[in-house]
N, CA, C and O atoms as a CHARMM CRD file, in Angstrom:
* protein
*
  312
    1    1 MET  N     38.73400  11.56400  -5.37700 PROA 1      0.00000
    2    1 MET  CA    37.96100  10.60700  -6.12700 PROA 1      0.00000
    3    1 MET  C     37.21900  11.35900  -7.23300 PROA 1      0.00000
    4    1 MET  O     36.74100  12.47700  -7.04100 PROA 1      0.00000
    5    2 GLU  N     37.14000  10.72300  -8.37200 PROA 2      0.00000
    6    2 GLU  CA    36.43400  11.31000  -9.51400 PROA 2      0.00000
    7    2 GLU  C     34.95500  11.48300  -9.19100 PROA 2      0.00000
    8    2 GLU  O     34.35800  10.62200  -8.54500 PROA 2      0.00000
    9    3 PRO  N     34.36200  12.58300  -9.63300 PROA 3      0.00000
   10    3 PRO  CA    32.94300  12.80500  -9.34100 PROA 3      0.00000
   11    3 PRO  C     32.02700  11.72600  -9.91000 PROA 3      0.00000
   12    3 PRO  O     31.04800  11.35300  -9.26300 PROA 3      0.00000
   13    4 ALA  N     32.31800  11.22300 -11.08800 PROA 4      0.00000
   14    4 ALA  CA    31.47100  10.18400 -11.68200 PROA 4      0.00000
   15    4 ALA  C     31.59500   8.87300 -10.90500 PROA 4      0.00000
   16    4 ALA  O     30.60000   8.18000 -10.69700 PROA 4      0.00000
   17    5 ALA  N     32.79700   8.53600 -10.48200 PROA 5      0.00000
   18    5 ALA  CA    32.99300   7.31500  -9.69900 PROA 5      0.00000
   19    5 ALA  C     32.30800   7.44000  -8.34000 PROA 5      0.00000
   20    5 ALA  O     31.72600   6.47900  -7.83600 PROA 5      0.00000
   21    6 LYS  N     32.38400   8.62600  -7.75700 PROA 6      0.00000
   22    6 LYS  CA    31.72700   8.86200  -6.48100 PROA 6      0.00000
   23    6 LYS  C     30.20500   8.74400  -6.63400 PROA 6      0.00000
   24    6 LYS  O     29.54300   8.15100  -5.78300 PROA 6      0.00000
   25    7 ALA  N     29.65700   9.30200  -7.70300 PROA 7      0.00000
   26    7 ALA  CA    28.21600   9.21100  -7.95200 PROA 7      0.00000
   27    7 ALA  C     27.80200   7.75900  -8.18100 PROA 7      0.00000
   28    7 ALA  O     26.73400   7.34300  -7.73300 PROA 7      0.00000
   29    8 TYR  N     28.63300   6.98900  -8.87000 PROA 8      0.00000
   30    8 TYR  CA    28.34100   5.58000  -9.11600 PROA 8      0.00000
   31    8 TYR  C     28.31800   4.79500  -7.80800 PROA 8      0.00000
   32    8 TYR  O     27.41600   3.98500  -7.59100 PROA 8      0.00000
   33    9 LEU  N     29.29500   5.02200  -6.93800 PROA 9      0.00000
   34    9 LEU  CA    29.33900   4.32600  -5.65300 PROA 9      0.00000
   35    9 LEU  C     28.17200   4.73500  -4.75400 PROA 9      0.00000
   36    9 LEU  O     27.63400   3.91000  -4.01500 PROA 9      0.00000
   37   10 LEU  N     27.78600   6.00400  -4.81700 PROA 10     0.00000
   38   10 LEU  CA    26.63400   6.45000  -4.03700 PROA 10     0.00000
   39   10 LEU  C     25.34700   5.78300  -4.51900 PROA 10     0.00000
   40   10 LEU  O     24.47500   5.46000  -3.71100 PROA 10     0.00000
   41   11 ARG  N     25.22600   5.57700  -5.81700 PROA 11     0.00000
   42   11 ARG  CA    24.06400   4.85800  -6.34200 PROA 11     0.00000
   43   11 ARG  C     24.02100   3.43600  -5.79600 PROA 11     0.00000
   44   11 ARG  O     22.96200   2.94600  -5.40600 PROA 11     0.00000
   45   12 ILE  N     25.15900   2.78800  -5.77100 PROA 12     0.00000
   46   12 ILE  CA    25.22700   1.42900  -5.24300 PROA 12     0.00000
   47   12 ILE  C     24.83800   1.41000  -3.76900 PROA 12     0.00000
   48   12 ILE  O     24.06500   0.55300  -3.33900 PROA 12     0.00000
   49   13 ILE  N     25.37300   2.35200  -2.99600 PROA 13     0.00000
   50   13 ILE  CA    25.07900   2.41400  -1.56300 PROA 13     0.00000
   51   13 ILE  C     23.59100   2.68700  -1.32800 PROA 13     0.00000
   52   13 ILE  O     22.97700   2.05800  -0.46500 PROA 13     0.00000
   53   14 HSD  N     23.01000   3.61600  -2.08600 PROA 14     0.00000
   54   14 HSD  CA    21.59000   3.92000  -1.92100 PROA 14     0.00000
   55   14 HSD  C     20.71800   2.72000  -2.27200 PROA 14     0.00000
   56   14 HSD  O     19.74200   2.43300  -1.57900 PROA 14     0.00000
   57   15 THR  N     21.06700   2.02800  -3.33700 PROA 15     0.00000
   58   15 THR  CA    20.28200   0.86300  -3.75400 PROA 15     0.00000
   59   15 THR  C     20.32900  -0.23700  -2.70300 PROA 15     0.00000
   60   15 THR  O     19.29400  -0.79100  -2.33400 PROA 15     0.00000
   61   16 ILE  N     21.50900  -0.55200  -2.22600 PROA 16     0.00000
   62   16 ILE  CA    21.66600  -1.63400  -1.25400 PROA 16     0.00000
   63   16 ILE  C     21.05100  -1.25900   0.09000 PROA 16     0.00000
   64   16 ILE  O     20.34400  -2.06900   0.69000 PROA 16     0.00000
   65   17 SER  N     21.30800  -0.04100   0.57400 PROA 17     0.00000
   66   17 SER  CA    20.80000   0.33000   1.89300 PROA 17     0.00000
   67   17 SER  C     19.27900   0.42700   1.91100 PROA 17     0.00000
   68   17 SER  O     18.65000  -0.00700   2.87500 PROA 17     0.00000
   69   18 LEU  N     18.68000   0.98500   0.87000 PROA 18     0.00000
   70   18 LEU  CA    17.22200   1.05500   0.83100 PROA 18     0.00000
   71   18 LEU  C     16.61300  -0.33800   0.67300 PROA 18     0.00000
   72   18 LEU  O     15.56900  -0.62800   1.25600 PROA 18     0.00000
   73   19 GLY  N     17.25900  -1.19800  -0.11200 PROA 19     0.00000
   74   19 GLY  CA    16.78900  -2.57200  -0.26000 PROA 19     0.00000
   75   19 GLY  C     16.84700  -3.33700   1.05400 PROA 19     0.00000
   76   19 GLY  O     15.92200  -4.08300   1.37700 PROA 19     0.00000
   77   20 LEU  N     17.91900  -3.16100   1.81200 PROA 20     0.00000
   78   20 LEU  CA    18.01900  -3.83100   3.11100 PROA 20     0.00000
   79   20 LEU  C     17.00100  -3.29000   4.10000 PROA 20     0.00000
   80   20 LEU  O     16.42600  -4.04900   4.87900 PROA 20     0.00000
   81   21 LEU  N     16.77600  -1.98100   4.07400 PROA 21     0.00000
   82   21 LEU  CA    15.76000  -1.39900   4.94200 PROA 21     0.00000
   83   21 LEU  C     14.38100  -1.95100   4.59600 PROA 21     0.00000
   84   21 LEU  O     13.60000  -2.27600   5.49100 PROA 21     0.00000
   85   22 TRP  N     14.07800  -2.05800   3.31200 PROA 22     0.00000
   86   22 TRP  CA    12.80000  -2.61600   2.87400 PROA 22     0.00000
   87   22 TRP  C     12.65900  -4.05400   3.35900 PROA 22     0.00000
   88   22 TRP  O     11.59700  -4.44600   3.84500 PROA 22     0.00000
   89   23 LEU  N     13.72400  -4.83700   3.23000 PROA 23     0.00000
   90   23 LEU  CA    13.67600  -6.22900   3.68600 PROA 23     0.00000
   91   23 LEU  C     13.47000  -6.33300   5.19200 PROA 23     0.00000
   92   23 LEU  O     12.69300  -7.16900   5.65400 PROA 23     0.00000
   93   24 VAL  N     14.15500  -5.49700   5.95800 PROA 24     0.00000
   94   24 VAL  CA    14.03800  -5.55000   7.41000 PROA 24     0.00000
   95   24 VAL  C     12.62600  -5.18000   7.86200 PROA 24     0.00000
   96   24 VAL  O     12.04800  -5.84900   8.71900 PROA 24     0.00000
   97   25 VAL  N     12.07700  -4.11600   7.28400 PROA 25     0.00000
   98   25 VAL  CA    10.72800  -3.68500   7.66800 PROA 25     0.00000
   99   25 VAL  C      9.70600  -4.77400   7.34400 PROA 25     0.00000
  100   25 VAL  O      8.86700  -5.10700   8.18100 PROA 25     0.00000
  101   26 ASN  N      9.77300  -5.32400   6.14600 PROA 26     0.00000
  102   26 ASN  CA     8.79400  -6.33300   5.74500 PROA 26     0.00000
  103   26 ASN  C      9.00500  -7.66700   6.46000 PROA 26     0.00000
  104   26 ASN  O      8.03400  -8.36400   6.75600 PROA 26     0.00000
  105   27 SER  N     10.23000  -8.02400   6.73700 PROA 27     0.00000
  106   27 SER  CA    10.48000  -9.25200   7.49900 PROA 27     0.00000
  107   27 SER  C      9.99100  -9.11400   8.93400 PROA 27     0.00000
  108   27 SER  O      9.41700 -10.04700   9.49400 PROA 27     0.00000
  109   28 THR  N     10.21800  -7.95500   9.52000 PROA 28     0.00000
  110   28 THR  CA     9.76200  -7.73600  10.88700 PROA 28     0.00000
  111   28 THR  C      8.24100  -7.78000  10.96800 PROA 28     0.00000
  112   28 THR  O      7.68000  -8.45500  11.83000 PROA 28     0.00000
  113   29 ALA  N      7.57700  -7.06100  10.07000 PROA 29     0.00000
  114   29 ALA  CA     6.11400  -7.03900  10.10300 PROA 29     0.00000
  115   29 ALA  C      5.52400  -8.39500   9.71900 PROA 29     0.00000
  116   29 ALA  O      4.53400  -8.83100  10.30700 PROA 29     0.00000
  117   30 GLY  N      6.12100  -9.05200   8.74900 PROA 30     0.00000
  118   30 GLY  CA     5.54800 -10.30000   8.25900 PROA 30     0.00000
  119   30 GLY  C      5.84700 -11.49800   9.11800 PROA 30     0.00000
  120   30 GLY  O      4.94100 -12.26400   9.44300 PROA 30     0.00000
  121   31 ILE  N      7.09300 -11.68100   9.49500 PROA 31     0.00000
  122   31 ILE  CA     7.48500 -12.89400  10.20800 PROA 31     0.00000
  123   31 ILE  C      7.38400 -12.71500  11.72400 PROA 31     0.00000
  124   31 ILE  O      6.77700 -13.54000  12.40700 PROA 31     0.00000
  125   32 MET  N      7.97500 -11.64100  12.25000 PROA 32     0.00000
  126   32 MET  CA     8.00300 -11.48000  13.70400 PROA 32     0.00000
  127   32 MET  C      6.62800 -11.15600  14.28100 PROA 32     0.00000
  128   32 MET  O      6.28000 -11.62600  15.36300 PROA 32     0.00000
  129   33 TYR  N      5.85000 -10.35400  13.56000 PROA 33     0.00000
  130   33 TYR  CA     4.51500 -10.00800  14.05200 PROA 33     0.00000
  131   33 TYR  C      3.42900 -10.91800  13.48000 PROA 33     0.00000
  132   33 TYR  O      2.26400 -10.80100  13.86000 PROA 33     0.00000
  133   34 GLY  N      3.79500 -11.81500  12.58100 PROA 34     0.00000
  134   34 GLY  CA     2.89500 -12.84900  12.11400 PROA 34     0.00000
  135   34 GLY  C      1.87200 -12.45000  11.06800 PROA 34     0.00000
  136   34 GLY  O      0.87600 -13.15000  10.88700 PROA 34     0.00000
  137   35 TYR  N      2.09300 -11.34100  10.37300 PROA 35     0.00000
  138   35 TYR  CA     1.12200 -10.92400   9.36500 PROA 35     0.00000
  139   35 TYR  C      1.30400 -11.63700   8.02600 PROA 35     0.00000
  140   35 TYR  O      0.40700 -11.58500   7.18500 PROA 35     0.00000
  141   36 ALA  N      2.41800 -12.28800   7.80900 PROA 36     0.00000
  142   36 ALA  CA     2.65600 -12.96300   6.53400 PROA 36     0.00000
  143   36 ALA  C      1.97000 -14.32500   6.45900 PROA 36     0.00000
  144   36 ALA  O      1.71700 -14.83600   5.36800 PROA 36     0.00000
  145   37 PHE  N      1.67400 -14.90400   7.60200 PROA 37     0.00000
  146   37 PHE  CA     1.11100 -16.24800   7.63700 PROA 37     0.00000
  147   37 PHE  C     -0.27800 -16.21400   8.26100 PROA 37     0.00000
  148   37 PHE  O     -0.41000 -15.91500   9.44800 PROA 37     0.00000
  149   38 PRO  N     -1.31300 -16.51500   7.48400 PROA 38     0.00000
  150   38 PRO  CA    -2.66400 -16.56300   8.06600 PROA 38     0.00000
  151   38 PRO  C     -2.77200 -17.72400   9.05900 PROA 38     0.00000
  152   38 PRO  O     -2.25900 -18.81600   8.81100 PROA 38     0.00000
  153   39 LYS  N     -3.43300 -17.47800  10.16600 PROA 39     0.00000
  154   39 LYS  CA    -3.58300 -18.53000  11.19000 PROA 39     0.00000
  155   39 LYS  C     -4.68900 -19.50000  10.78900 PROA 39     0.00000
  156   39 LYS  O     -4.41200 -20.53000  10.17400 PROA 39     0.00000
  157   40 GLU  N     -5.90700 -19.19400  11.12000 PROA 40     0.00000
  158   40 GLU  CA    -7.02200 -20.06500  10.76500 PROA 40     0.00000
  159   40 GLU  C     -7.71000 -19.58500   9.49200 PROA 40     0.00000
  160   40 GLU  O     -8.15600 -20.38700   8.67200 PROA 40     0.00000
  161   41 LYS  N     -7.78700 -18.28500   9.34100 PROA 41     0.00000
  162   41 LYS  CA    -8.35400 -17.68500   8.13400 PROA 41     0.00000
  163   41 LYS  C     -7.62600 -16.36800   7.87700 PROA 41     0.00000
  164   41 LYS  O     -6.89200 -15.87300   8.73300 PROA 41     0.00000
  165   42 ILE  N     -7.83700 -15.81800   6.70800 PROA 42     0.00000
  166   42 ILE  CA    -7.17600 -14.57000   6.35400 PROA 42     0.00000
  167   42 ILE  C     -7.83900 -13.42200   7.11300 PROA 42     0.00000
  168   42 ILE  O     -9.05500 -13.24200   7.05800 PROA 42     0.00000
  169   43 ALA  N     -7.01700 -12.65100   7.82000 PROA 43     0.00000
  170   43 ALA  CA    -7.51900 -11.53700   8.61700 PROA 43     0.00000
  171   43 ALA  C     -7.21800 -10.21700   7.91300 PROA 43     0.00000
  172   43 ALA  O     -6.52300 -10.18500   6.89700 PROA 43     0.00000
  173   44 ALA  N     -7.73900  -9.15700   8.45600 PROA 44     0.00000
  174   44 ALA  CA    -7.51400  -7.82800   7.88200 PROA 44     0.00000
  175   44 ALA  C     -6.02700  -7.45600   7.94000 PROA 44     0.00000
  176   44 ALA  O     -5.51600  -6.79800   7.03400 PROA 44     0.00000
  177   45 GLY  N     -5.33900  -7.87600   9.00000 PROA 45     0.00000
  178   45 GLY  CA    -3.91000  -7.59700   9.12300 PROA 45     0.00000
  179   45 GLY  C     -3.09300  -8.24200   8.01400 PROA 45     0.00000
  180   45 GLY  O     -2.12600  -7.65400   7.53100 PROA 45     0.00000
  181   46 ASN  N     -3.47400  -9.44100   7.60900 PROA 46     0.00000
  182   46 ASN  CA    -2.79600 -10.12000   6.51000 PROA 46     0.00000
  183   46 ASN  C     -2.99900  -9.37900   5.19400 PROA 46     0.00000
  184   46 ASN  O     -2.06100  -9.22500   4.41200 PROA 46     0.00000
  185   47 ILE  N     -4.21200  -8.92500   4.95400 PROA 47     0.00000
  186   47 ILE  CA    -4.50400  -8.19600   3.71800 PROA 47     0.00000
  187   47 ILE  C     -3.75600  -6.86900   3.68300 PROA 47     0.00000
  188   47 ILE  O     -3.18600  -6.49600   2.65700 PROA 47     0.00000
  189   48 ILE  N     -3.76000  -6.16000   4.80800 PROA 48     0.00000
  190   48 ILE  CA    -3.03500  -4.88000   4.87800 PROA 48     0.00000
  191   48 ILE  C     -1.54400  -5.10300   4.67400 PROA 48     0.00000
  192   48 ILE  O     -0.88900  -4.33100   3.97500 PROA 48     0.00000
  193   49 PHE  N     -1.00300  -6.16100   5.28500 PROA 49     0.00000
  194   49 PHE  CA     0.42500  -6.43900   5.13100 PROA 49     0.00000
  195   49 PHE  C      0.78300  -6.71100   3.67100 PROA 49     0.00000
  196   49 PHE  O      1.76000  -6.16100   3.16200 PROA 49     0.00000
  197   50 TYR  N      0.00400  -7.54900   2.99800 PROA 50     0.00000
  198   50 TYR  CA     0.33200  -7.87500   1.61100 PROA 50     0.00000
  199   50 TYR  C      0.10300  -6.70600   0.67400 PROA 50     0.00000
  200   50 TYR  O      0.81200  -6.57900  -0.32400 PROA 50     0.00000
  201   51 CYS  N     -0.86100  -5.85100   0.96100 PROA 51     0.00000
  202   51 CYS  CA    -1.02700  -4.61900   0.17100 PROA 51     0.00000
  203   51 CYS  C      0.17600  -3.71100   0.37200 PROA 51     0.00000
  204   51 CYS  O      0.71500  -3.16700  -0.59100 PROA 51     0.00000
  205   52 TRP  N      0.60100  -3.54400   1.63100 PROA 52     0.00000
  206   52 TRP  CA     1.79100  -2.73800   1.92600 PROA 52     0.00000
  207   52 TRP  C      3.02400  -3.33400   1.24000 PROA 52     0.00000
  208   52 TRP  O      3.83200  -2.60600   0.66500 PROA 52     0.00000
  209   53 PHE  N      3.16000  -4.64700   1.30400 PROA 53     0.00000
  210   53 PHE  CA     4.29600  -5.33100   0.69900 PROA 53     0.00000
  211   53 PHE  C      4.36900  -5.03400  -0.79700 PROA 53     0.00000
  212   53 PHE  O      5.43500  -4.69100  -1.31000 PROA 53     0.00000
  213   54 ALA  N      3.24700  -5.16200  -1.49800 PROA 54     0.00000
  214   54 ALA  CA     3.22300  -4.94200  -2.94700 PROA 54     0.00000
  215   54 ALA  C      3.47500  -3.48100  -3.29500 PROA 54     0.00000
  216   54 ALA  O      4.26000  -3.18500  -4.19500 PROA 54     0.00000
  217   55 VAL  N      2.81800  -2.57000  -2.59100 PROA 55     0.00000
  218   55 VAL  CA     2.97600  -1.14300  -2.89000 PROA 55     0.00000
  219   55 VAL  C      4.39800  -0.67600  -2.57800 PROA 55     0.00000
  220   55 VAL  O      4.98700   0.07200  -3.35900 PROA 55     0.00000
  221   56 SER  N      4.94900  -1.10500  -1.45600 PROA 56     0.00000
  222   56 SER  CA     6.30800  -0.67300  -1.10600 PROA 56     0.00000
  223   56 SER  C      7.34300  -1.28400  -2.05800 PROA 56     0.00000
  224   56 SER  O      8.35700  -0.64900  -2.34800 PROA 56     0.00000
  225   57 PHE  N      7.10200  -2.49500  -2.54400 PROA 57     0.00000
  226   57 PHE  CA     8.01800  -3.09900  -3.50700 PROA 57     0.00000
  227   57 PHE  C      7.98900  -2.35500  -4.84000 PROA 57     0.00000
  228   57 PHE  O      9.03100  -2.13900  -5.45900 PROA 57     0.00000
  229   58 ILE  N      6.80600  -1.97000  -5.27500 PROA 58     0.00000
  230   58 ILE  CA     6.69000  -1.18800  -6.51500 PROA 58     0.00000
  231   58 ILE  C      7.37400   0.16100  -6.36200 PROA 58     0.00000
  232   58 ILE  O      8.04400   0.62000  -7.28700 PROA 58     0.00000
  233   59 CYS  N      7.21700   0.80200  -5.21000 PROA 59     0.00000
  234   59 CYS  CA     7.88600   2.08800  -4.96000 PROA 59     0.00000
  235   59 CYS  C      9.40000   1.92400  -4.93500 PROA 59     0.00000
  236   59 CYS  O     10.12700   2.76400  -5.46500 PROA 59     0.00000
  237   60 TYR  N      9.87500   0.84700  -4.32200 PROA 60     0.00000
  238   60 TYR  CA    11.31800   0.58600  -4.30100 PROA 60     0.00000
  239   60 TYR  C     11.85000   0.37300  -5.71700 PROA 60     0.00000
  240   60 TYR  O     12.89000   0.92300  -6.07800 PROA 60     0.00000
  241   61 LEU  N     11.14400  -0.42100  -6.51500 PROA 61     0.00000
  242   61 LEU  CA    11.57600  -0.63900  -7.89800 PROA 61     0.00000
  243   61 LEU  C     11.54900   0.66000  -8.70200 PROA 61     0.00000
  244   61 LEU  O     12.45400   0.91200  -9.49700 PROA 61     0.00000
  245   62 TRP  N     10.52500   1.48400  -8.50500 PROA 62     0.00000
  246   62 TRP  CA    10.43400   2.77300  -9.18700 PROA 62     0.00000
  247   62 TRP  C     11.63000   3.64700  -8.82000 PROA 62     0.00000
  248   62 TRP  O     12.22500   4.27800  -9.69300 PROA 62     0.00000
  249   63 PHE  N     11.98500   3.69000  -7.53600 PROA 63     0.00000
  250   63 PHE  CA    13.13100   4.48700  -7.09100 PROA 63     0.00000
  251   63 PHE  C     14.42900   3.98500  -7.71500 PROA 63     0.00000
  252   63 PHE  O     15.23400   4.78000  -8.19900 PROA 63     0.00000
  253   64 VAL  N     14.63300   2.68200  -7.70500 PROA 64     0.00000
  254   64 VAL  CA    15.88300   2.11300  -8.23900 PROA 64     0.00000
  255   64 VAL  C     15.97600   2.33800  -9.75000 PROA 64     0.00000
  256   64 VAL  O     17.04300   2.69400 -10.25100 PROA 64     0.00000
  257   65 ILE  N     14.89300   2.13800 -10.47200 PROA 65     0.00000
  258   65 ILE  CA    14.91900   2.36100 -11.92200 PROA 65     0.00000
  259   65 ILE  C     15.17600   3.81800 -12.23600 PROA 65     0.00000
  260   65 ILE  O     15.95400   4.13100 -13.13700 PROA 65     0.00000
  261   66 ARG  N     14.52700   4.72000 -11.50000 PROA 66     0.00000
  262   66 ARG  CA    14.73900   6.14700 -11.70800 PROA 66     0.00000
  263   66 ARG  C     16.17600   6.55100 -11.37200 PROA 66     0.00000
  264   66 ARG  O     16.77400   7.37200 -12.06700 PROA 66     0.00000
  265   67 LEU  N     16.72400   5.96700 -10.30000 PROA 67     0.00000
  266   67 LEU  CA    18.09100   6.28100  -9.89100 PROA 67     0.00000
  267   67 LEU  C     19.10700   5.82500 -10.92700 PROA 67     0.00000
  268   67 LEU  O     20.03200   6.56600 -11.26000 PROA 67     0.00000
  269   68 TRP  N     18.94200   4.61200 -11.43700 PROA 68     0.00000
  270   68 TRP  CA    19.92000   4.05300 -12.36000 PROA 68     0.00000
  271   68 TRP  C     19.70900   4.47400 -13.81100 PROA 68     0.00000
  272   68 TRP  O     20.56600   4.20700 -14.65400 PROA 68     0.00000
  273   69 SER  N     18.60400   5.11700 -14.12000 PROA 69     0.00000
  274   69 SER  CA    18.38900   5.55200 -15.49900 PROA 69     0.00000
  275   69 SER  C     19.07500   6.88200 -15.80600 PROA 69     0.00000
  276   69 SER  O     19.20100   7.25400 -16.97300 PROA 69     0.00000
  277   70 LYS  N     19.51500   7.59500 -14.78300 PROA 70     0.00000
  278   70 LYS  CA    20.24200   8.84600 -15.00800 PROA 70     0.00000
  279   70 LYS  C     21.64800   8.51600 -15.52500 PROA 70     0.00000
  280   70 LYS  O     22.32900   7.66200 -14.95900 PROA 70     0.00000
  281   71 PRO  N     22.07800   9.18000 -16.58200 PROA 71     0.00000
  282   71 PRO  CA    23.40900   8.86300 -17.12000 PROA 71     0.00000
  283   71 PRO  C     24.52800   9.42300 -16.24000 PROA 71     0.00000
  284   71 PRO  O     24.37700  10.46000 -15.59500 PROA 71     0.00000
  285   72 LEU  N     25.64700   8.71100 -16.23500 PROA 72     0.00000
  286   72 LEU  CA    26.85600   9.16400 -15.55700 PROA 72     0.00000
  287   72 LEU  C     27.85000   9.64000 -16.60300 PROA 72     0.00000
  288   72 LEU  O     27.94500   9.06900 -17.69000 PROA 72     0.00000
  289   73 ASP  N     28.57500  10.66900 -16.27300 PROA 73     0.00000
  290   73 ASP  CA    29.56100  11.22900 -17.19400 PROA 73     0.00000
  291   73 ASP  C     30.95500  10.73500 -16.81200 PROA 73     0.00000
  292   73 ASP  O     31.60500  11.29700 -15.93000 PROA 73     0.00000
  293   74 PHE  N     31.40800   9.66800 -17.49200 PROA 74     0.00000
  294   74 PHE  CA    32.72300   9.09000 -17.21000 PROA 74     0.00000
  295   74 PHE  C     33.79400   9.55500 -18.19900 PROA 74     0.00000
  296   74 PHE  O     34.89800   9.01100 -18.20200 PROA 74     0.00000
  297   75 GLU  N     33.49400  10.54400 -19.03100 PROA 75     0.00000
  298   75 GLU  CA    34.45000  10.98100 -20.02100 PROA 75     0.00000
  299   75 GLU  C     35.63800  11.68000 -19.37000 PROA 75     0.00000
  300   75 GLU  O     35.49200  12.37800 -18.36700 PROA 75     0.00000
  301   76 ASP  N     36.80700  11.48400 -19.95200 PROA 76     0.00000
  302   76 ASP  CA    38.02700  12.09800 -19.45500 PROA 76     0.00000
  303   76 ASP  C     38.09000  13.54200 -19.92100 PROA 76     0.00000
  304   76 ASP  O     37.99800  13.80600 -21.12000 PROA 76     0.00000
  305   77 LYS  N     38.24400  14.47100 -19.00700 PROA 77     0.00000
  306   77 LYS  CA    38.24000  15.89200 -19.31900 PROA 77     0.00000
  307   77 LYS  C     39.64100  16.44800 -19.55500 PROA 77     0.00000
  308   77 LYS  O     39.79600  17.66200 -19.68600 PROA 77     0.00000
  309   78 HSD  N     40.65600  15.60700 -19.61200 PROA 78     0.00000
  310   78 HSD  CA    42.04900  16.09300 -19.75400 PROA 78     0.00000
  311   78 HSD  C     42.38700  16.36600 -21.17700 PROA 78     0.00000
  312   78 HSD  O     43.50700  16.77800 -21.47700 PROA 78     0.00000
C-alpha cells in the first residue's frame, strides 16, 4: 500500500475511533449515570459533567483539526 494512502486511512481510523470513544464516555456519564439531566435542581455533578463535555469536545476538535491540517504527499514518484 502506498504510504500516503496508508497515512490517509490511518487519519480516518483515528478520527472515527476517537470520536466514538468520546461519544461512549459522554453517553455513559451523561445518560447512564444521570449527569446530563438535572432532577429537581442543578447539582454539582451536572455542572462538572457539562464542563467536562465542553472541554473534551474542544480537545477532540483541536486534535482532529491538527491531524487533518498536515499535508499528505500523494505525488507520483515514478
